[in-house]
N, C-alpha and C positions, 0 to 999 in steps of 0.2 A: 275530567279524568284522560290519566291516558286509558288505553284500549288495548288490551292483552288476544293473544289467539285463542279462541275457546272453541266450544260447541253445543249445540244444543237440537233436541230431534221434537218432531211432530204427531199428534194424537189423533184419531177419529173423534168427533162428537157421539157418540150411541147412547150413552144411560149416565144413569144418576143424574150429575150436575151437569155435566157434559148434555143430557137431553134435556133439560130444564134451560140450560141456555141454549142451544138452539133450538127449542121451540121459541121463548119470551123473544130472541133475536132475529127470527127468521123473518120478522115487519117490521122491525124497528132497526137492522143496520141493513141493507143489502150492499152490493158492492161499490164502493164509494160512496156510499153517502153516509152520513152520523146519524143519530137521534135525536142525540142534546145536542143542539149547533151554538157552538163559543161564540162569546159578546166577539163585536166585531173586532175591538180592537185588541187585539194579540200580539203576543213578541214573535219576532224572526233572531230566536236565541236559539243554541242550539245545545240538547240533550241529549249528555253522552253513557252512558252507563257508563257505570262506579266501579270500574276492576282497576283493579291496582298496573302501573305500569310494567311490570317484569311480572314473568315465568318461568322460573327457571329447571319445570320439569317439561317437556314436549313427550307427548307422543309411547310413552313409558307402557310395554306392552300388558303388565301386569304391576298393580301399585306394590312399592317398597316400603320394606322396614322404613323407621326413623334411622336405623346405625346404617341402613343402607342411604338414606338421603343425604345426609348429612358427610359418609363417605364423597356423592358422588356430586352432590352442589352445596352441602356445609348448611345445610337449612335440615328443620324440625316437617314432616308431613304425617298430615294424622289422615283418618281413615275414620266413616262418621260412628263406628262402635268404640273410637275410643271419645269421642264428642259426645256420646252419649254417656260415655262414665264420667268422664271428665263437669257436667251440667246436673247427675245425677240422676238422667232420664228414665233410665231402666225401671226404675223403682216404681214408677209411674205409669211405666208399661204394664209392670204387673199387676196392678188395679186396672187394668182395661181404660188406661188412662193414655189415648195415641191419638186423640186427636176425630175417633170417631165422628159421624153424623155434619162434619164441619168444612166449611169450605176456605180456599189459600188461593187468591185472587192473585198473578204474577203476572204484570204489564212489563212487553219489550216490542221496541220495532225489529221487523222483521220474523222474528222467531226461528224455527228449522225445522230439516225436512226427517227431524232422526229421534226428535226427542222424544217416543213414546222408548223406541229402542233401547234410544242410550238411558232413557230411567231403566229400564228392565235390566239390561246389561247390569249397571253400575249395583240394583239394589239386590241378584244374584251374586255375585264378588259379595255382600255381605251379608248374606246367609237373611237380607229381609225383605219380605213380601214384596212386589214392585204397588202399581195402581194407577189407574188409567187417569191421565192428563188429558182434559179439554180443550181443545182451542179452540178460538173464535177468533175468527180475521176480522179484523176490522176494517170497514172500508178497501179499498183495493189494493193489495199486499200482490207485489210483483213477485215473480219466481225467485228459490232462492238462487245465487251465484254464486258459488265457494270461491269465485276467484272476485269475488266483491270484498276489499277489507272492512268497510261499514258495516255490510250484510255479517260476513263471519266475527266483528265484534261484537254485535247483539247475537247473535246464534250463541255466542260463549256466554254471554249473561242471562239468558237464559234458559242454559243447561244447569251453569251452577247454580241460579236459584231454585229449577225446580228439585235439582237433587236434593238442598241444602235444606228446603221444607221440607222433602220427603222426611231426611235423616231426624228431626226433629219433630214428626208429625207423622208419623206410616198410616195412620188410618186417614187423615184429611185427604180430604178430595182434592184438588191441585186444578182447577182453571189459567190455562195462558192464554190470553190477550195480545196477538197480535197484528201492531198497528205497519198500517204499509207507508211508511215513512220514507223517504231518498232526500238525503241532503242536494244532491243535485237538481233537484223541482224545485227548491227554493223554501221548502215550508221546513220549519222545526221539530213537528214530533208535536210537540206540548201540546196545541189545542187536543189535537187527536187523540192524543190519552186520555185527556181527561173527561173529555165528550162518551171515549171506552169507559171509563172508571162510572162515571154518572147512569150510564146507560145499564151497566149490570146492576149496582145498587139500586136504581127504581124498579127494575125487575127481582130484586130479591135475588141477586147470585154473588152470595161471598162472602164471611164471615169477615176476614181478614185482609187487607190490600198490601199487597209489599212493593213499593219499587225501587230497585237499582239504577237509578238513574240520578242527573241533579243539574243543574246549568248556573252559574255563577251569579248572583243577584244583580251584579255591577252590569252586565252584560245585556240585560233586558231595557228596551226602550224606556228614556223619559227618567231613568234613574240617576243619572247625573246632572240631571233638574231636577232632582226631589219629588216628582211626580213616578208612582208604585203602582198604578195604574193597570199596568203590563199585568203584575206580578197580580197583582190585586183579581182581576178580571178573568185569570184561573184559578179562583180557587171553589166556583160552583160545585165542580165531585167534592172536595171534603166539606164545605156545608151540608151538601147533600148526605155523605157521608155520616155527619155528626146526627145529623136529624135522623138516619135511619138505624142509629147505631152501633154500623161499622167502622171496625177499627182500622185505622189506616198507618202504614207504616211507614218510611223513608232512610233509605241511607244517607251517612252524615260527610261520607266524599272520601277523598283518599289522597291529599293534598294539605294533611293537616291543619293548618288555621288562614291556608290560601285557596287558592282556585286557580279554575283554567278560565285564560283572558279568553275574546272571542271569537278571534281564528283559532281555537286550540293547539297553538304552538307553544306554549306555555303557562307560566303562574303569574300574577301578582305580585307586585314585591312587596304585599303590603296585605294586612288580618282582611278575610273579606268572608262570606257567608252564602253556601248556596240553596236552593231551591229545590224540591218541595220540601227539602230534610231542616228550614229555618223556618219554613211555618207552623205556629201553633196550634192548627185542627191535625199535625204529624208529629207522629213518634218520631222523633232521630234518633238512629240507631249508628253505634259509632264502633269503633273494631278496639280489642285487645287483642296482648299476645300469649295463648296460652302458652303454660311449659311441662309437658306432661312425659312419662313414662312410657312402654308399650302397652302396657293396661289400661293408660288412660288416665292415671293417679295422677296427682298434679305435684311436682320435685319441688316446683316453687309458684309463689302465689303470680295471681297473672300483671302483666304490667301492659304497656302503652303499645299500641298497633303505632311501627313506628322502624320501616324498615325500606322497603323499594318503596313505599307507600306510608300515609300514615291519615291515622281515622280525625278525620274531619270535625273539625270544632270550634264556635267561639262566638261573637254577638253578631242577632244579624242585623241590618243595617235600615231592611223594613218595616218591621214587626216589632211592638212596644213591645214591654214583659208581662207575661200574659198572668192571670193571678194563681196558674198552677206554680210558679214560680216567685212569685212572692217571699217565701220564704228561703232561695238562696239571692236576694236581693245584693246582699254584698260581693259575690262573686260574678255574676251580670249582668248588674247596674240596671238602665234603664228601658234596655232592650231583650228583643228573646234571643237567650245561647241554647248554646246546642255540646255536643249531642244526650237525651232523657237516660239514655243505657245504652250500655255494648256487650256485643259477642265477639268470640271468635274472628281477626280481618287478618293479620299477618302473615307477610308471605313466608315468613319464617314462622311455619305454624302451619302453613295453610291446606288445605284440603285436597283431596282426591276426587277427581273428576273423571266421567269418561265423556270419550265425546267421536262421533262420527258421520260429522255435517260434511269435514270438505272430507272425499276420500283419497288425498293425499295427506292425510294425518291423524288416524285414526289411532285411539287409545288413551293412556292415561295422562293425565295432568296433574299439575299442583297449581292452586291460584287462590291470590288471598285476594283482602276488599272489604272494606263494606259491602260490598256486594254479594260477602257471603254472611255479613254477621244478620243482615236485615231480613231475609228469609230463613236465616235458620232463628229468629227472634218473631219471625211469622209464626212457625211450628209450633214456640215454646204458649205463643196469645191462642192458637186453636186448641190447645190441651186447654186452656185457661177457662177457654170457651166452653168446651165439652164439660168440665167440670159446673160450672156455672148454670149449663141448659139454653146458654142465650145469650146472644152478642154481648160485647164486652164495653163498644162505643169507644169514645177517645177514651184512652186508659192514663193520660202525663199527670190529670191529678193524684189519683189510685199510685204510683210511681213515686211518685214527691211525698204521697206522704208514707207507705212501707218502708221509705227509705227513713222514716223518723224511729222507726220502731222494729226490737230484736226480734230475732224467729221470724219475719217473713224472707228472708228467701235474699233478697238483696244483699251482693254480698261487696264493698267496697275495695274500690281498686284505686288502691296509694303508696305506691312504692316509690312516690318521684322521678319517675320517669315520663317525657313530655312527648308531644304531638309538633312539636317543630320541624320545621319541612322547607324545602326549596330556599334555604336562607332566611326565612320568617321565624321568629320567635315565638312558639304555639301554647300550651298551657302545660300545667303540671297534674300529674295523678296526686293529689293529697287527702286528705282525710275529709269526708262529705263530699257534696257535689263538688265537682270541676268541670271545667269543658273541655278536657282529653276522656272523659271515660262517661261522664252525668254521675247519675247519682252510683252507678257501678253494673257488676254485670247479674244474671239470675241464676241461686241455685234452688234448681228445678221445683222439686216436691214441694218444697215450702212456697216458695214465691208464686207456681199453678196454683196454690189452692188458697194462696193470701190476695193473689189478684182477683182470683173469681170471686171470693167472697168483700173484695173491695172495689170494685170497676162497679158504678154505677152504667144503665142507657140514656 
Protein backbone atom coordinates (compact mmCIF):
# COMPACT_ATOMS: atom_id res chain seq x y z
CA UNK A 1 0.00 0.00 0.00
CA UNK A 2 1.13 3.53 -0.53
CA UNK A 3 1.58 5.42 2.69
CA UNK A 4 0.11 8.91 2.88
CA UNK A 5 1.13 11.50 5.46
CA UNK A 6 -0.94 11.23 8.61
CA UNK A 7 -0.79 11.80 12.35
CA UNK A 8 -1.19 9.91 15.56
CA UNK A 9 -1.04 10.35 19.36
CA UNK A 10 -0.01 8.61 22.58
CA UNK A 11 -1.57 8.22 26.02
CA UNK A 12 -0.60 6.95 29.44
CA UNK A 13 -1.97 3.63 30.65
CA UNK A 14 -3.54 4.25 34.04
CA UNK A 15 -7.12 3.05 34.39
CA UNK A 16 -9.64 0.62 32.94
CA UNK A 17 -8.24 -1.43 30.08
CA UNK A 18 -4.97 0.46 30.38
CA UNK A 19 -4.45 -0.68 33.96
CA UNK A 20 -5.29 -4.24 32.96
CA UNK A 21 -2.84 -4.07 30.08
CA UNK A 22 -0.12 -2.59 32.27
CA UNK A 23 -0.60 -5.21 34.96
CA UNK A 24 -0.96 -8.13 32.58
CA UNK A 25 2.06 -7.25 30.49
CA UNK A 26 4.37 -5.80 33.13
CA UNK A 27 6.24 -9.09 33.37
CA UNK A 28 5.11 -10.53 30.05
CA UNK A 29 6.68 -8.01 27.70
CA UNK A 30 9.69 -6.07 28.98
CA UNK A 31 11.39 -3.83 26.47
CA UNK A 32 12.76 -5.81 23.57
CA UNK A 33 11.14 -9.08 24.65
CA UNK A 34 8.02 -10.75 23.30
CA UNK A 35 5.90 -12.98 25.52
CA UNK A 36 4.75 -15.29 22.71
CA UNK A 37 7.68 -16.27 20.57
CA UNK A 38 6.95 -16.59 16.87
CA UNK A 39 7.85 -19.84 15.18
CA UNK A 40 11.34 -19.95 13.71
CA UNK A 41 10.26 -19.78 10.07
CA UNK A 42 8.96 -16.23 9.74
CA UNK A 43 8.84 -14.13 6.59
CA UNK A 44 10.90 -11.09 5.75
CA UNK A 45 7.95 -9.44 4.09
CA UNK A 46 7.11 -5.77 4.38
CA UNK A 47 3.91 -5.03 6.30
CA UNK A 48 2.57 -1.69 5.10
CA UNK A 49 -0.15 0.48 6.64
CA UNK A 50 -3.24 0.26 4.45
CA UNK A 51 -3.71 3.97 3.88
CA UNK A 52 -4.65 5.11 0.39
CA UNK A 53 -1.84 6.73 -1.54
CA UNK A 54 -3.25 10.20 -1.87
CA UNK A 55 -4.43 12.65 0.73
CA UNK A 56 -5.84 15.71 -0.96
CA UNK A 57 -6.43 17.80 2.17
CA UNK A 58 -3.52 18.66 4.45
CA UNK A 59 -3.16 20.63 7.68
CA UNK A 60 -6.45 22.54 7.47
CA UNK A 61 -7.27 24.76 10.45
CA UNK A 62 -10.75 23.28 10.88
CA UNK A 63 -12.97 20.80 9.01
CA UNK A 64 -14.71 22.20 5.94
CA UNK A 65 -18.20 21.57 4.62
CA UNK A 66 -18.87 19.22 1.72
CA UNK A 67 -19.36 22.21 -0.60
CA UNK A 68 -16.06 23.74 0.50
CA UNK A 69 -14.25 20.45 -0.05
CA UNK A 70 -15.77 20.16 -3.50
CA UNK A 71 -14.71 23.70 -4.37
CA UNK A 72 -11.19 23.28 -3.00
CA UNK A 73 -10.28 19.66 -3.82
CA UNK A 74 -13.19 18.30 -5.90
CA UNK A 75 -13.97 15.64 -3.31
CA UNK A 76 -16.58 15.08 -0.63
CA UNK A 77 -15.29 15.03 2.93
CA UNK A 78 -17.26 13.73 5.90
CA UNK A 79 -17.32 14.18 9.65
CA UNK A 80 -18.00 11.41 12.18
CA UNK A 81 -21.44 12.94 12.74
CA UNK A 82 -22.27 12.39 9.07
CA UNK A 83 -21.03 8.80 9.26
CA UNK A 84 -23.19 8.25 12.31
CA UNK A 85 -26.24 9.44 10.38
CA UNK A 86 -25.36 7.41 7.30
CA UNK A 87 -25.04 4.16 9.25
CA UNK A 88 -27.89 5.15 11.64
CA UNK A 89 -25.68 4.72 14.67
CA UNK A 90 -27.38 7.48 16.64
CA UNK A 91 -30.46 5.36 17.26
CA UNK A 92 -28.26 2.79 19.00
CA UNK A 93 -26.55 5.45 21.10
CA UNK A 94 -29.95 6.67 22.28
CA UNK A 95 -30.57 3.13 23.59
CA UNK A 96 -27.29 3.24 25.48
CA UNK A 97 -25.52 1.00 22.97
CA UNK A 98 -22.17 2.78 22.65
CA UNK A 99 -19.67 -0.05 23.06
CA UNK A 100 -19.53 0.51 26.80
CA UNK A 101 -17.70 -2.26 28.61
CA UNK A 102 -15.99 -3.46 25.41
CA UNK A 103 -12.41 -2.99 24.25
CA UNK A 104 -11.05 -2.43 20.74
CA UNK A 105 -7.39 -3.33 20.18
CA UNK A 106 -5.51 -1.50 17.42
CA UNK A 107 -2.10 -2.76 16.29
CA UNK A 108 0.38 -0.48 14.51
CA UNK A 109 4.12 0.02 14.28
CA UNK A 110 5.76 2.95 16.09
CA UNK A 111 2.53 4.69 17.18
CA UNK A 112 2.42 8.44 17.72
CA UNK A 113 3.51 10.79 20.48
CA UNK A 114 0.26 12.77 20.40
CA UNK A 115 -2.52 10.21 20.19
CA UNK A 116 -4.44 11.17 23.31
CA UNK A 117 -4.23 14.88 22.56
CA UNK A 118 -5.30 14.33 18.97
CA UNK A 119 -8.28 12.19 19.94
CA UNK A 120 -9.30 14.79 22.53
CA UNK A 121 -9.20 17.57 19.92
CA UNK A 122 -11.06 15.40 17.41
CA UNK A 123 -13.78 14.52 19.91
CA UNK A 124 -14.22 18.10 21.13
CA UNK A 125 -14.56 19.39 17.57
CA UNK A 126 -17.60 17.20 16.99
CA UNK A 127 -19.17 17.41 20.44
CA UNK A 128 -18.26 13.86 21.42
CA UNK A 129 -16.91 12.71 24.75
CA UNK A 130 -13.33 11.51 24.36
CA UNK A 131 -11.93 8.30 25.82
CA UNK A 132 -8.64 7.17 27.29
CA UNK A 133 -6.28 5.49 24.85
CA UNK A 134 -4.25 2.84 26.62
CA UNK A 135 -0.89 2.48 24.91
CA UNK A 136 1.12 -0.73 25.03
CA UNK A 137 4.67 -0.49 23.72
CA UNK A 138 5.59 -3.95 22.50
CA UNK A 139 9.30 -4.55 22.52
CA UNK A 140 11.79 -1.74 21.98
CA UNK A 141 9.89 1.11 20.34
CA UNK A 142 12.36 3.77 19.16
CA UNK A 143 11.82 7.46 19.96
CA UNK A 144 9.44 9.07 17.50
CA UNK A 145 11.14 11.04 14.72
CA UNK A 146 8.76 13.29 12.73
CA UNK A 147 11.34 13.37 9.92
CA UNK A 148 11.20 9.60 9.48
CA UNK A 149 8.64 8.79 6.76
CA UNK A 150 8.11 5.23 8.04
CA UNK A 151 7.23 6.57 11.47
CA UNK A 152 5.00 9.34 10.19
CA UNK A 153 3.21 6.91 7.87
CA UNK A 154 2.45 4.59 10.77
CA UNK A 155 1.60 7.56 13.02
CA UNK A 156 -1.02 8.59 10.50
CA UNK A 157 -2.33 5.05 10.35
CA UNK A 158 -2.59 4.96 14.14
CA UNK A 159 -4.41 8.28 14.26
CA UNK A 160 -6.94 7.28 11.64
CA UNK A 161 -7.51 3.91 13.34
CA UNK A 162 -8.15 5.37 16.78
CA UNK A 163 -10.37 8.23 15.64
CA UNK A 164 -12.52 6.01 13.40
CA UNK A 165 -12.96 3.33 16.07
CA UNK A 166 -14.00 6.00 18.57
CA UNK A 167 -16.36 7.60 16.05
CA UNK A 168 -18.33 4.35 15.69
CA UNK A 169 -18.14 3.12 19.30
CA UNK A 170 -17.72 6.19 21.53
CA UNK A 171 -18.18 4.19 24.73
CA UNK A 172 -15.63 1.48 23.96
CA UNK A 173 -12.16 1.39 25.47
CA UNK A 174 -9.25 1.59 23.05
CA UNK A 175 -5.89 -0.13 23.40
CA UNK A 176 -3.21 0.93 20.92
CA UNK A 177 -0.37 -1.55 20.59
CA UNK A 178 2.81 0.00 19.23
CA UNK A 179 5.48 -2.34 17.89
CA UNK A 180 9.07 -1.22 17.51
CA UNK A 181 9.83 -2.38 14.02
CA UNK A 182 12.08 -0.46 11.65
CA UNK A 183 12.55 -1.47 8.03
CA UNK A 184 16.21 -0.47 8.21
CA UNK A 185 16.84 -3.09 10.91
CA UNK A 186 16.00 -5.89 8.51
CA UNK A 187 12.89 -7.09 10.31
CA UNK A 188 9.44 -7.01 8.89
CA UNK A 189 6.99 -6.34 11.70
CA UNK A 190 4.58 -9.21 11.21
CA UNK A 191 6.11 -11.58 13.81
CA UNK A 192 6.15 -8.78 16.38
CA UNK A 193 2.57 -7.82 15.60
CA UNK A 194 1.34 -11.39 15.92
CA UNK A 195 3.23 -11.92 19.18
CA UNK A 196 1.73 -8.73 20.59
CA UNK A 197 -1.78 -9.78 19.60
CA UNK A 198 -1.40 -13.23 21.11
CA UNK A 199 -0.13 -11.87 24.40
CA UNK A 200 -3.04 -9.46 24.77
CA UNK A 201 -5.48 -12.23 23.88
CA UNK A 202 -3.89 -14.55 26.43
CA UNK A 203 -4.18 -11.85 29.09
CA UNK A 204 -7.86 -11.25 28.34
CA UNK A 205 -7.35 -7.80 26.81
CA UNK A 206 -9.64 -6.88 23.94
CA UNK A 207 -12.89 -8.04 22.39
CA UNK A 208 -12.13 -7.07 18.80
CA UNK A 209 -8.78 -6.52 17.08
CA UNK A 210 -8.50 -4.30 13.99
CA UNK A 211 -5.51 -4.55 11.66
CA UNK A 212 -5.01 -1.79 9.09
CA UNK A 213 -1.94 -3.33 7.49
CA UNK A 214 -1.22 -6.00 4.94
CA UNK A 215 1.45 -7.79 2.96
CA UNK A 216 0.94 -9.33 -0.48
CA UNK A 217 0.73 -13.12 -0.29
CA UNK A 218 3.14 -13.43 -3.22
CA UNK A 219 5.92 -11.68 -1.29
CA UNK A 220 6.13 -14.31 1.46
CA UNK A 221 9.10 -16.72 1.33
CA UNK A 222 8.27 -19.97 -0.43
CA UNK A 223 5.13 -18.64 -2.16
CA UNK A 224 6.59 -19.05 -5.64
CA UNK A 225 7.32 -22.71 -4.85
CA UNK A 226 3.87 -23.40 -3.43
CA UNK A 227 5.20 -23.44 0.12
CA UNK A 228 2.87 -21.32 2.27
CA UNK A 229 4.40 -22.22 5.63
CA UNK A 230 5.78 -18.71 6.16
CA UNK A 231 2.20 -17.40 6.26
CA UNK A 232 0.74 -20.36 8.13
CA UNK A 233 3.43 -20.06 10.81
CA UNK A 234 2.15 -16.56 11.61
CA UNK A 235 -1.46 -17.60 12.22
CA UNK A 236 -0.98 -18.52 15.87
CA UNK A 237 -2.47 -15.23 17.11
CA UNK A 238 -5.63 -15.74 15.05
CA UNK A 239 -5.95 -19.35 16.19
CA UNK A 240 -5.64 -18.10 19.75
CA UNK A 241 -8.29 -15.46 19.09
CA UNK A 242 -10.67 -18.11 17.76
CA UNK A 243 -10.21 -20.16 20.93
CA UNK A 244 -10.73 -17.15 23.20
CA UNK A 245 -13.72 -15.68 21.33
CA UNK A 246 -11.94 -12.54 20.10
CA UNK A 247 -13.05 -11.06 16.76
CA UNK A 248 -10.19 -10.25 14.37
CA UNK A 249 -10.58 -7.82 11.47
CA UNK A 250 -8.24 -6.85 8.63
CA UNK A 251 -8.30 -4.16 5.95
CA UNK A 252 -8.69 -5.70 2.50
CA UNK A 253 -6.21 -3.25 0.96
CA UNK A 254 -6.28 -0.22 -1.32
CA UNK A 255 -5.09 -1.56 -4.66
CA UNK A 256 -8.24 -3.33 -5.84
CA UNK A 257 -7.54 -6.81 -7.22
CA UNK A 258 -3.77 -6.34 -7.07
CA UNK A 259 -1.27 -5.28 -4.40
CA UNK A 260 2.28 -4.17 -3.74
CA UNK A 261 5.40 -5.87 -5.12
CA UNK A 262 8.18 -6.83 -2.67
CA UNK A 263 10.08 -3.54 -2.94
CA UNK A 264 6.93 -1.47 -2.55
CA UNK A 265 7.62 0.47 -5.76
CA UNK A 266 4.46 -0.65 -7.56
CA UNK A 267 1.78 -3.30 -7.91
CA UNK A 268 1.70 -6.72 -9.49
CA UNK A 269 0.31 -6.71 -13.07
CA UNK A 270 -2.18 -9.45 -12.19
CA UNK A 271 -4.70 -10.38 -9.53
CA UNK A 272 -3.16 -11.09 -6.13
CA UNK A 273 -4.33 -10.94 -2.52
CA UNK A 274 -2.89 -9.89 0.82
CA UNK A 275 -2.54 -11.28 4.32
CA UNK A 276 -3.89 -11.03 7.03
CA UNK A 277 -7.10 -10.02 5.24
CA UNK A 278 -7.06 -13.25 3.21
CA UNK A 279 -6.94 -15.44 6.31
CA UNK A 280 -10.25 -17.28 6.97
CA UNK A 281 -9.78 -16.55 10.69
CA UNK A 282 -9.94 -12.84 9.90
CA UNK A 283 -12.96 -10.83 8.79
CA UNK A 284 -11.83 -8.96 5.68
CA UNK A 285 -13.20 -5.39 5.59
CA UNK A 286 -13.38 -3.77 2.17
CA UNK A 287 -14.29 -0.29 1.03
CA UNK A 288 -17.28 1.63 -0.26
CA UNK A 289 -17.89 5.19 -1.38
CA UNK A 290 -20.66 7.03 0.44
CA UNK A 291 -22.70 9.75 -1.26
CA UNK A 292 -24.05 12.00 1.49
CA UNK A 293 -25.61 15.40 1.98
CA UNK A 294 -24.71 17.81 4.76
CA UNK A 295 -26.94 15.97 7.24
CA UNK A 296 -25.27 12.63 6.44
CA UNK A 297 -28.26 11.23 4.58
CA UNK A 298 -27.56 9.26 1.42
CA UNK A 299 -28.30 11.03 -1.85
CA UNK A 300 -27.58 7.82 -3.79
CA UNK A 301 -26.69 4.22 -2.93
CA UNK A 302 -23.17 3.29 -1.91
CA UNK A 303 -20.71 2.36 -4.63
CA UNK A 304 -17.32 0.66 -4.70
CA UNK A 305 -14.37 2.61 -3.35
CA UNK A 306 -12.32 3.34 -6.47
CA UNK A 307 -10.68 6.75 -6.78
CA UNK A 308 -7.18 7.41 -5.47
CA UNK A 309 -7.09 3.77 -4.41
CA UNK A 310 -9.58 0.93 -4.66
CA UNK A 311 -11.04 -1.55 -2.22
CA UNK A 312 -9.01 -4.75 -2.15
CA UNK A 313 -10.70 -7.98 -3.09
CA UNK A 314 -10.31 -11.27 -4.88
CA UNK A 315 -9.23 -14.86 -4.36
CA UNK A 316 -6.51 -15.90 -1.97
CA UNK A 317 -3.78 -18.03 -3.50
CA UNK A 318 -2.95 -19.53 -0.12
CA UNK A 319 -6.22 -20.46 1.59
CA UNK A 320 -8.87 -22.76 0.18
CA UNK A 321 -12.53 -21.83 0.37
CA UNK A 322 -13.69 -21.90 4.00
CA UNK A 323 -17.01 -23.48 4.93
CA UNK A 324 -18.62 -20.11 5.59
CA UNK A 325 -18.20 -19.28 1.88
CA UNK A 326 -19.69 -22.50 0.54
CA UNK A 327 -22.88 -20.60 -0.20
CA UNK A 328 -20.97 -18.24 -2.53
CA UNK A 329 -18.73 -20.85 -4.17
CA UNK A 330 -19.96 -19.80 -7.61
CA UNK A 331 -18.32 -16.43 -6.94
CA UNK A 332 -15.15 -17.34 -5.07
CA UNK A 333 -14.46 -20.76 -6.60
CA UNK A 334 -12.18 -23.08 -4.68
CA UNK A 335 -10.34 -20.43 -2.67
CA UNK A 336 -11.05 -17.95 0.10
CA UNK A 337 -12.53 -14.76 -1.33
CA UNK A 338 -12.27 -11.24 0.09
CA UNK A 339 -13.68 -8.96 1.34
CA UNK A 340 -16.41 -10.19 3.68
CA UNK A 341 -18.10 -6.84 4.36
CA UNK A 342 -17.36 -3.18 3.59
CA UNK A 343 -17.67 0.32 4.99
CA UNK A 344 -16.62 3.82 3.97
CA UNK A 345 -13.11 4.03 2.50
CA UNK A 346 -13.10 6.31 -0.55
CA UNK A 347 -10.89 9.40 -0.60
CA UNK A 348 -13.77 11.15 -2.40
CA UNK A 349 -15.92 10.81 0.69
CA UNK A 350 -12.99 10.58 3.06
CA UNK A 351 -12.85 11.17 6.78
CA UNK A 352 -11.72 14.28 8.60
CA UNK A 353 -8.86 13.36 10.95
CA UNK A 354 -6.91 15.57 13.34
CA UNK A 355 -3.19 15.06 13.94
CA UNK A 356 -0.28 16.88 15.55
CA UNK A 357 2.50 14.26 15.67
CA UNK A 358 4.47 16.30 13.13
CA UNK A 359 5.02 19.78 14.66
CA UNK A 360 5.45 21.25 11.17
CA UNK A 361 2.08 19.91 9.94
CA UNK A 362 -0.53 20.27 12.67
CA UNK A 363 -4.18 20.31 11.69
CA UNK A 364 -7.00 18.51 9.92
CA UNK A 365 -6.60 16.12 7.01
CA UNK A 366 -8.97 14.06 4.87
CA UNK A 367 -8.04 10.39 4.62
CA UNK A 368 -9.44 7.43 2.76
CA UNK A 369 -8.61 3.76 2.44
CA UNK A 370 -9.62 0.51 4.05
CA UNK A 371 -7.58 1.78 6.99
CA UNK A 372 -10.76 3.72 7.64
CA UNK A 373 -13.26 0.93 7.07
CA UNK A 374 -11.68 -1.69 9.36
CA UNK A 375 -11.65 0.44 12.55
CA UNK A 376 -15.12 1.74 11.71
CA UNK A 377 -16.35 -1.83 11.53
CA UNK A 378 -14.46 -2.67 14.72
CA UNK A 379 -16.64 -0.07 16.41
CA UNK A 380 -19.75 -1.73 15.01
CA UNK A 381 -18.60 -5.12 16.32
CA UNK A 382 -17.97 -3.57 19.75
CA UNK A 383 -21.58 -2.36 19.77
CA UNK A 384 -22.75 -5.91 18.99
CA UNK A 385 -20.49 -7.27 21.74
CA UNK A 386 -22.23 -4.95 24.19
CA UNK A 387 -25.68 -6.07 23.06
CA UNK A 388 -24.71 -9.73 23.31
CA UNK A 389 -23.04 -9.25 26.66
CA UNK A 390 -20.00 -11.24 25.54
CA UNK A 391 -17.38 -11.47 22.83
CA UNK A 392 -18.66 -12.66 19.47
CA UNK A 393 -15.51 -14.42 18.27
CA UNK A 394 -15.09 -15.18 14.57
CA UNK A 395 -18.16 -13.60 12.98
CA UNK A 396 -17.65 -14.75 9.38
CA UNK A 397 -20.23 -17.54 9.41
CA UNK A 398 -22.74 -15.16 10.97
CA UNK A 399 -22.13 -12.51 8.29
CA UNK A 400 -22.88 -14.87 5.44
CA UNK A 401 -25.91 -16.26 7.24
CA UNK A 402 -27.32 -12.79 7.93
CA UNK A 403 -26.85 -11.80 4.30
CA UNK A 404 -29.37 -14.49 3.28
CA UNK A 405 -32.20 -12.89 5.24
CA UNK A 406 -34.10 -9.62 5.09
CA UNK A 407 -34.20 -7.32 8.08
CA UNK A 408 -30.75 -8.24 9.37
CA UNK A 409 -29.11 -4.95 8.47
CA UNK A 410 -26.89 -6.27 5.67
CA UNK A 411 -27.33 -3.83 2.79
CA UNK A 412 -26.24 -5.11 -0.60
CA UNK A 413 -23.93 -2.88 -2.67
CA UNK A 414 -24.90 -3.69 -6.24
CA UNK A 415 -24.61 -0.58 -8.41
CA UNK A 416 -22.27 -2.17 -10.96
CA UNK A 417 -19.18 -0.17 -10.06
CA UNK A 418 -15.93 -2.12 -9.67
CA UNK A 419 -12.55 -2.23 -7.95
CA UNK A 420 -10.36 -2.45 -11.05
CA UNK A 421 -7.08 -0.71 -10.35
CA UNK A 422 -3.58 -0.25 -11.75
CA UNK A 423 -4.54 -1.78 -15.08
CA UNK A 424 -5.76 -4.99 -13.44
CA UNK A 425 -9.42 -5.88 -13.99
CA UNK A 426 -11.30 -6.19 -10.73
CA UNK A 427 -14.74 -7.26 -9.63
CA UNK A 428 -18.14 -5.59 -9.97
CA UNK A 429 -20.61 -4.84 -7.22
CA UNK A 430 -23.58 -6.99 -8.21
CA UNK A 431 -26.56 -8.56 -6.49
CA UNK A 432 -25.48 -10.71 -3.55
CA UNK A 433 -21.93 -11.47 -2.54
CA UNK A 434 -19.14 -10.11 -4.72
CA UNK A 435 -15.39 -9.63 -4.37
CA UNK A 436 -15.71 -5.86 -4.57
CA UNK A 437 -17.70 -5.26 -1.36
CA UNK A 438 -18.41 -8.69 0.13
CA UNK A 439 -21.92 -9.26 1.44
CA UNK A 440 -22.49 -5.51 1.51
CA UNK A 441 -22.44 -2.85 4.20
CA UNK A 442 -24.14 -2.59 7.61
CA UNK A 443 -27.27 -0.66 8.55
CA UNK A 444 -26.31 -0.45 12.20
CA UNK A 445 -29.60 -0.66 14.17
CA UNK A 446 -30.67 -3.94 12.61
CA UNK A 447 -27.21 -5.28 11.93
CA UNK A 448 -25.80 -4.85 15.43
CA UNK A 449 -28.71 -6.65 17.08
CA UNK A 450 -28.87 -9.39 14.44
CA UNK A 451 -25.11 -9.99 14.68
CA UNK A 452 -25.25 -10.11 18.46
CA UNK A 453 -27.90 -12.80 18.20
CA UNK A 454 -26.37 -14.79 15.34
CA UNK A 455 -22.67 -14.87 16.29
CA UNK A 456 -21.51 -17.52 18.72
CA UNK A 457 -18.24 -17.83 20.58
